[in-house]
C-alpha positions in Angstrom: -5.3 -12.8 7.6 -3.9 -15.8 5.7 -3.0 -19.1 7.4 0.7 -18.4 6.9 0.4 -14.9 8.3 -1.6 -16.2 11.3 1.1 -18.8 12.0 3.7 -16.1 11.8 1.9 -13.9 14.2 1.4 -16.6 16.8 4.6 -18.5 16.2 8.1 -17.9 17.5 9.8 -14.6 16.5 13.6 -14.6 16.7 15.2 -11.2 17.2 18.7 -10.7 16.0 21.4 -11.8 18.5 25.1 -11.8 18.3 25.6 -15.5 18.8 29.3 -15.3 18.1 29.8 -13.0 21.2 28.3 -15.6 23.5 30.3 -18.4 25.1 30.1 -21.7 23.2 28.1 -23.5 25.9 25.6 -20.7 26.3 25.1 -20.5 22.6 24.6 -24.2 22.3 22.0 -24.1 25.0 20.2 -21.2 23.5 20.2 -22.7 20.0 18.9 -26.0 21.3 16.0 -24.2 23.0 15.2 -22.2 19.9 15.3 -25.2 17.7 12.8 -27.1 19.9 10.5 -24.1 20.1 10.5 -23.0 16.5 11.8 -26.0 14.5 13.8 -23.8 12.2 15.7 -25.3 9.3 19.3 -26.0 10.5 20.8 -23.6 8.0 18.9 -20.6 9.6 20.0 -21.2 13.2 23.4 -19.7 12.9 22.5 -16.9 10.5 24.6 -13.7 10.8 22.0 -11.8 8.7 20.8 -8.7 10.4 17.5 -7.3 9.0 17.9 -3.7 10.1 19.6 -1.5 7.6 20.2 -4.5 5.3 20.8 -3.5 1.6 19.6 -5.4 -1.4 23.1 -6.8 -2.1 23.4 -7.9 1.5 20.0 -9.7 1.3 21.0 -11.4 -1.9 24.3 -12.5 -0.4 22.5 -13.9 2.7 20.1 -15.8 0.4 22.9 -17.2 -1.7 24.8 -18.4 1.5 21.6 -20.1 2.7 21.3 -17.9 5.8 17.8 -16.8 4.7 15.3 -17.4 1.9 12.8 -15.1 0.2 10.1 -16.6 2.4 12.0 -16.1 5.7 12.9 -12.5 4.6 9.2 -11.8 3.9 8.2 -13.3 7.2 10.7 -11.2 9.1 9.4 -8.0 7.5 5.7 -9.0 8.0 6.5 -9.7 11.7 8.3 -6.4 12.0 5.3 -4.6 10.4 3.0 -6.3 12.9 5.2 -5.4 15.9 6.5 -1.9 15.0 4.0 -0.5 12.6 0.6 -1.8 13.9 1.3 -2.2 17.6 4.0 -0.2 19.1 5.6 2.3 18.5 2.8 2.4 15.9 4.4 4.2 13.0 1.2 3.4 11.0 2.9 3.4 7.6 1.5 0.2 6.1 -2.1 0.4 5.1 -2.4 -3.2 4.0 -0.2 -6.3 3.7 -0.4 -8.7 0.7 -2.1 -11.9 1.7 -0.3 -13.7 -1.1 3.2 -12.4 -0.2 4.5 -15.7 1.3 3.1 -17.8 -1.5 4.9 -15.5 -4.0 8.1 -15.8 -1.9 7.8 -19.6 -2.0 7.5 -19.5 -5.8 10.5 -17.3 -6.1 12.5 -19.6 -3.8 11.6 -22.5 -6.1 12.8 -20.5 -9.1 16.1 -19.8 -7.4 16.6 -23.5 -6.6 16.2 -24.1 -10.3 18.8 -21.4 -11.0 16.2 -19.1 -12.6 17.1 -15.7 -11.2 15.2 -12.7 -12.6 17.8 -10.1 -11.4 18.9 -8.2 -8.3 15.4 -7.8 -7.0 14.6 -11.6 -7.1 13.0 -12.4 -3.7 13.3 -8.8 -2.3 10.2 -7.4 -0.5 9.0 -4.0 -1.7 6.2 -1.8 -0.4 4.2 0.4 -2.8 2.1 3.4 -2.3 -1.7 2.9 -2.1 -2.3 4.9 -5.3 -0.6 2.3 -7.4 -2.9 -0.3 -8.8 -2.4 -4.0 -8.1 -4.8 -6.5 -9.7 -4.6 -8.9 -6.7 -6.4 -9.2 -3.4 -5.2 -5.8 -2.2 -7.1 -2.6 -2.6 -6.0 0.6 -4.5 -7.7 3.6 -2.8 -5.4 6.6 -2.6 -6.3 6.4 1.1 -9.9 7.4 0.4 -13.0 5.5 1.6 -14.7 6.4 -1.6 -12.5 3.8 -3.5 -12.9 1.0 -0.9 -14.3 -1.9 -2.9 -13.1 -0.7 -6.3 -11.5 -3.3 -8.5 -8.7 -2.4 -10.9 -8.6 -4.2 -14.3 -4.9 -4.7 -14.3 -1.6 -4.0 -12.5 -0.1 -0.6 -12.9 2.9 -0.7 -15.1 5.1 -0.2 -12.1 3.6 -3.1 -10.2 3.9 -5.3 -13.3 7.6 -4.4 -13.7 8.2 -5.2 -10.0 6.7 -8.7 -10.4 8.6 -9.2 -13.6 11.8 -8.4 -11.8 11.1 -10.9 -9.1 10.3 -8.5 -6.3 7.7 -9.4 -3.7 5.0 -6.8 -3.3 4.7 -7.0 0.4 1.9 -4.5 0.8 0.6 -1.0 0.3 1.7 2.1 2.2 -0.4 4.8 3.7 -0.2 8.3 2.1 -1.6 11.8 2.3 -5.1 11.1 1.0 -5.5 11.7 -2.7 -1.7 12.3 -2.7 -2.2 15.5 -0.8 -4.5 17.1 -3.4 -7.7 17.5 -1.5 -7.1 20.4 0.8 -4.5 23.2 1.4 -4.8 22.6 5.1 -4.1 18.8 5.2 -1.8 16.9 7.5 0.8 15.0 5.5 0.4 11.3 6.1 -3.2 11.3 7.0 -5.9 9.4 5.1 -9.4 8.5 6.0 -8.6 4.8 5.3 -5.2 4.6 7.0 -5.2 7.3 9.7 -2.1 9.3 10.5 1.4 8.0 9.6 4.2 9.0 12.0 7.8 9.8 11.6 9.9 7.0 13.2 12.6 9.5 14.4 10.0 11.3 16.6 6.5 9.9 16.6 4.9 13.3 17.1 6.6 14.7 14.0 5.3 14.7 10.4 6.3 11.9 8.0 6.1 14.4 5.1 4.0 13.7 2.1 2.4 12.5 0.1 4.5 9.3 -0.1 4.5 9.3 3.7 4.1 5.6 4.4 6.7 4.6 1.8 9.3 6.9 3.4 8.5 6.0 7.0 8.4 2.3 6.2 11.8 2.4 4.6 13.3 4.5 7.5 11.8 2.1 10.1 13.2 -1.0 8.2 9.8 -2.4 7.5 10.8 -3.2 3.9 13.9 -3.3 1.8 12.8 -0.6 -0.6 9.6 1.2 -1.5 7.9 3.0 -4.4 6.5 6.5 -4.0 4.9 8.9 -6.4 5.4 12.7 -6.8 3.6 15.6 -8.4 5.3 18.3 -6.4 7.6 17.2 -3.6 5.8 14.0 -2.7 8.9 11.8 -2.9 11.6 14.4 -2.0 9.9 15.8 1.1 9.1 12.6 2.9 12.4 11.0 2.0 14.2 14.1 3.4 12.3 14.2 6.7 12.6 10.4 7.2 16.4 10.3 6.6 16.3 8.2 3.5 17.2 8.4 -0.2 14.5 9.3 -2.7 14.5 9.8 -6.4 11.8 11.7 -8.3 12.4 10.6 -11.8 12.1 12.4 -15.1 8.5 12.5 -16.2 8.4 9.8 -18.9 11.1 7.6 -17.5 8.6 5.5 -15.5 5.1 4.9 -16.7 2.2 6.4 -14.8 -0.4 4.0 -16.2 -2.4 2.4 -13.4 -1.4 5.2 -10.9 -4.3 7.3 -9.6 -3.4 10.6 -11.2 -3.1 14.3 -10.3 -1.1 15.7 -13.2 -0.2 14.4 -16.6 2.6 17.0 -16.9 4.2 16.4 -13.5 3.2 13.0 -12.1 5.9 10.3 -11.8 6.9 7.4 -9.7 10.2 6.8 -8.1 12.3 4.5 -5.8 12.8 5.2 -2.1 15.5 3.4 -0.1 18.1 3.7 2.6 21.0 3.9 0.1 21.7 5.4 -3.3 22.8 2.0 -4.5 19.4 0.5 -3.7 17.6 3.4 -5.4 19.7 2.7 -8.5 18.9 -1.0 -8.5 15.2 -0.3 -8.1 15.2 2.4 -10.8 16.5 -0.1 -13.3 13.6 -2.3 -12.8 11.0 0.4 -13.1 12.1 2.4 -16.1 10.8 1.6 -19.6 8.4 2.5 -22.4 4.7 1.8 -22.0 2.2 2.2 -24.9 -0.4 3.2 -22.3 1.6 6.3 -21.3 2.6 8.5 -24.2 5.1 10.4 -22.0 7.3 7.4 -21.9 8.0 7.7 -25.6 10.3 10.6 -24.6 12.6 8.1 -22.8 13.4 6.1 -26.0 17.1 5.7 -26.1 17.6 7.4 -22.8 16.6 4.6 -20.4 19.3 2.5 -18.7 18.8 -1.1 -17.8 21.4 -0.9 -15.1 21.6 2.4 -13.1 23.9 0.7 -10.6 26.8 1.0 -13.0 26.8 4.8 -12.4 27.7 4.3 -8.7 31.1 5.9 -8.4 32.8 6.8 -5.1 34.9 9.3 -7.0 31.9 10.8 -8.7 32.3 14.3 -7.3 35.8 14.7 -8.7 35.7 17.4 -11.4 32.0 17.8 -11.3 30.6 21.3 -11.6 27.9 21.8 -9.1 25.8 24.9 -8.8 24.6 26.1 -5.3 21.1 27.5 -5.5 21.5 29.9 -2.6 18.0 31.4 -3.1 16.6 28.2 -1.6 18.7 28.7 1.6 17.9 31.0 4.5 14.7 29.5 5.9 16.4 27.9 8.9 19.9 28.7 10.2 20.6 25.1 11.3 19.7 23.8 7.8 22.2 26.4 6.3 24.9 25.1 8.7 24.4 21.5 7.4 24.4 22.6 3.8 27.6 24.7 4.2 29.3 21.7 5.8 28.1 19.6 2.9 29.7 22.0 0.4 33.0 21.6 2.2 32.7 17.9 1.9 32.1 18.2 -1.9 35.1 20.5 -2.3 37.3 18.1 -0.4 36.2 15.4 -2.8 37.1 17.3 -5.9 33.8 19.0 -6.9 34.0 22.5 -8.5 31.3 24.6 -6.8 29.7 27.5 -8.5 28.3 29.5 -5.6 25.9 31.0 -6.0 24.1 29.6 -9.0 20.6 30.8 -8.3 17.5 29.8 -10.2 16.2 33.2 -11.2 12.6 32.0 -11.5 12.4 30.3 -8.1 9.0 30.6 -6.5 7.3 32.3 -9.5 5.2 29.3 -10.5 2.5 29.4 -7.8 -0.8 30.5 -9.5 0.1 29.0 -12.9 0.9 25.6 -11.3 -2.3 25.5 -9.3 -4.3 26.2 -12.4 -2.5 23.4 -14.3 -2.9 20.9 -11.6 -6.6 21.5 -11.1 -7.4 21.2 -14.8 -5.3 18.0 -15.1 -6.6 16.4 -11.9 -10.2 16.6 -13.0 -9.5 15.2 -16.5 -7.1 12.5 -15.3 -9.1 11.3 -12.4 -12.3 11.0 -14.4 -10.4 9.1 -17.1 -8.9 6.7 -14.4 -12.4 6.1 -12.9 -13.9 5.5 -16.3 -11.3 2.7 -16.9 -12.6 0.9 -13.8 -16.1 0.7 -15.4 -18.7 -0.7 -13.2 -16.1 -2.0 -10.7 -16.0 1.2 -8.6 -18.6 2.8 -6.2 -17.7 6.3 -7.6 -17.3 7.2 -11.3 -16.2 10.9 -11.3 -14.7 13.7 -9.3 -18.2 15.0 -8.8 -19.3 11.8 -7.2 -16.3 11.7 -4.9 -17.1 15.2 -3.7 -20.6 14.1 -3.0 -19.3 11.0 -1.2 -17.1 13.1 1.0 -20.0 15.4 1.9 -22.2 12.4 2.8 -19.4 10.9 4.9 -18.0 14.0 6.5 -17.4 12.4 9.9 -15.0 9.9 8.5 -13.6 11.7 5.4 -13.4 15.3 6.6 -13.0 15.3 10.4 -9.9 17.6 10.2 -9.9 19.4 6.8 -12.1 19.9 3.8 -12.0 19.4 0.0 -11.6 22.9 -1.3 -9.1 21.8 -4.0 -11.5 19.2 -5.3 -14.2 21.9 -5.5 -11.9 24.2 -7.5 -10.9 21.4 -9.8 -14.5 20.4 -10.5 -15.2 23.9 -11.8 -12.5 23.6 -14.5 -13.1 22.9 -18.1 -11.3 20.7 -20.7 -7.6 20.5 -21.4 -8.2 22.4 -24.6 -9.0 25.5 -22.6 -6.9 28.6 -23.4 -6.5 29.3 -19.7 -5.0 25.8 -19.1 -2.7 25.9 -22.1 -1.4 29.3 -21.2 -0.7 28.3 -17.6 1.0 25.1 -18.7 3.2 27.0 -21.1 4.2 29.5 -18.4 5.1 26.7 -16.0 7.4 25.1 -18.5 9.0 28.3 -19.5 9.7 29.4 -16.0 10.9 26.0 -14.7 12.8 24.8 -17.7 13.8 27.4 -20.3 14.3 30.3 -17.8 14.8 28.0 -14.7 16.9 24.8 -14.5 18.0 24.8 -18.1 19.1 28.4 -18.0 21.1 28.0 -14.8 22.9 24.9 -16.0 23.7 26.5 -19.4 24.9 29.8 -17.9 27.3 28.1 -15.4 28.1 24.9 -17.4 26.9 22.7 -14.6 26.5 19.0 -14.1 23.8 19.5 -11.4 22.3 22.0 -9.0 22.1 21.5 -5.2 19.8 23.0 -2.6 18.2 22.0 0.8 15.5 19.4 0.2 13.6 21.0 3.1 13.7 21.5 6.9 13.4 19.2 9.8 9.9 17.6 10.1 7.3 19.8 11.9 5.0 18.6 14.7 1.9 16.8 13.3 -1.0 19.2 13.4 -4.4 17.8 12.4 -6.1 21.1 13.3 -4.0 23.6 11.3 -2.2 21.3 8.8 1.4 21.2 7.8 4.0 23.8 8.8 6.8 23.6 6.2 9.4 26.4 6.4 11.0 25.9 3.0 12.3 23.5 0.4 13.5 23.3 -3.3 11.4 20.4 -4.7 9.0 22.5 -6.8 11.2 23.7 -9.6 12.3 20.1 -10.7 8.7 18.8 -10.2 7.1 21.5 -12.4 9.9 21.1 -15.0 9.4 17.3 -15.0 13.1 16.9 -14.3 14.8 14.4 -11.9 15.6 15.2 -8.3 17.5 13.0 -5.9 17.6 13.7 -2.1 20.1 12.1 0.3 20.6 12.7 4.1 22.7 15.8 4.9 22.5 15.6 8.7 20.2 16.0 11.7 18.7 18.9 13.6 17.9 17.8 17.2 17.9 14.2 16.0 15.6 15.0 13.1 16.7 14.2 9.5 17.4 16.8 6.8 18.1 16.1 3.2 20.1 17.7 0.3 18.7 17.7 -3.2 20.7 17.1 -6.5 18.7 18.0 -9.6 19.4 18.7 -13.3 17.9 18.4 -16.8 15.7 15.7 -18.2 16.9 12.1 -18.0 20.0 13.1 -16.1 19.5 10.3 -13.5 22.9 8.7 -14.2 24.7 11.9 -13.3 22.6 12.5 -10.2 23.2 8.9 -9.0 26.9 9.3 -9.5 27.1 12.6 -7.6 24.7 11.6 -4.8 26.5 8.3 -4.3 29.9 9.9 -4.0 28.5 12.4 -1.4 26.7 9.6 0.5 29.9 7.5 0.7 31.9 10.5 1.8 29.5 11.4 4.6 27.4 8.3 5.6 25.0 10.5 7.6 22.1 8.1 7.8 21.5 6.3 11.1 18.3 4.3 12.0 15.5 5.9 13.9 15.0 5.3 17.7 11.2 5.8 17.6 11.3 8.5 20.2 8.0 9.9 21.5 9.2 13.4 20.6 12.4 15.1 19.3 15.6 14.8 21.3 16.2 18.5 21.9 19.6 17.7 23.5 20.8 15.8 20.4 
């Protein structure tokens, strides 16, 4: 732990108080005591800034008013991580904090004093998933003990873009180990390095996966915003069950270089936040071409520097939205929430095409598994080769051996049958692989999303993101009932989930998805829906779900 961090842990922690509601004499007495105990700068003593649920714009306003600084903001989050994440109620979403975070914050405060602002993320703390490389004093392990001690040669493109934008990388978040691609019987949010992440709405419930820690941390107000990654549902699912906004971007909009891979045809990174506005701000900082990722060449001329300009309260008016009813029906209470959401959209001027089913839904299973296994082996071996001698393992084969030799720690609950299947695959020139890849693209794109949008002249398609989070089950693994993330994930198209309500106090999300590089349209529609409903409320860290809610 750094000296600054130790001082923070042992020093005075001020919780938010409504000083204005107190009598003048009592307030003066309280402030005098606090000043003596903590020696805070005078400009911070009467701050009206409330950390919980604060947005990026609210944080920037508070910094401009002198109520907080980048350093004090980082300190507040680090303190909250220590109290809520690591001690009690022990959400366990942050696998590691950045020992240089406060020094970085100090540097950004000095830049601000010299009127050198890098943009809307200047001084804003961000947490990133532990499969995103950072060439600093933090590790990059995908939650696996096999990569403890590995040194990456450079920042991932995403991490470099965050630093360039002035964000403070506050730490790394826990995840479903290897981004949930080791076993079909895994528990979302569990990794050998980080243990089990919990859902802050009910601590015995799943945080979803594989971007579990990123979602839970945002929901629990342990960071301003976070970065997740998705191959198939790994941003949408945890965002939905943690009551936040998550955007799975078009493959090619955000570079994957430096991210521990699963699939070159489906992997992407994306922003996770409590509001659509903050997702839009963060997306603008992440998008861009990268010579190290050929897929980003597809985004040329389609990337926006400012996605916040598409935030439109009236964005639903006149929009043609298709209702993919063939993703409904897995839970009657989810259907109730979705049907209520449709009424909201109609009242706000949307033209609903109901139903607008995706004819190829749920027909990708075997082909997608084939594609992912081939691409995982090739991509992981390539990633490890780039580390050179700076890693204890150098191939998927060696990781499999490591896991067998460390069964007690690595495989106490579930195995590595997906790894074993992937290891058996050949090269990406294999006819079997190419045929499976072609089938996935045809079913998800040509005969799937594209066909549905074309047939009904749609701006977007909506469907339930998933159900309420299930109880954590380390013995049997996850128990998901349904969801709609796969079709956009396999197509490589964007998908944006926002809260649609609660079942017994547990969050549920609604997904907006459309064709490639349609992020501006999805942001406009989702923002208008969010502003019309404002469903999100912060978690209460209950031990179990409130069945009377």
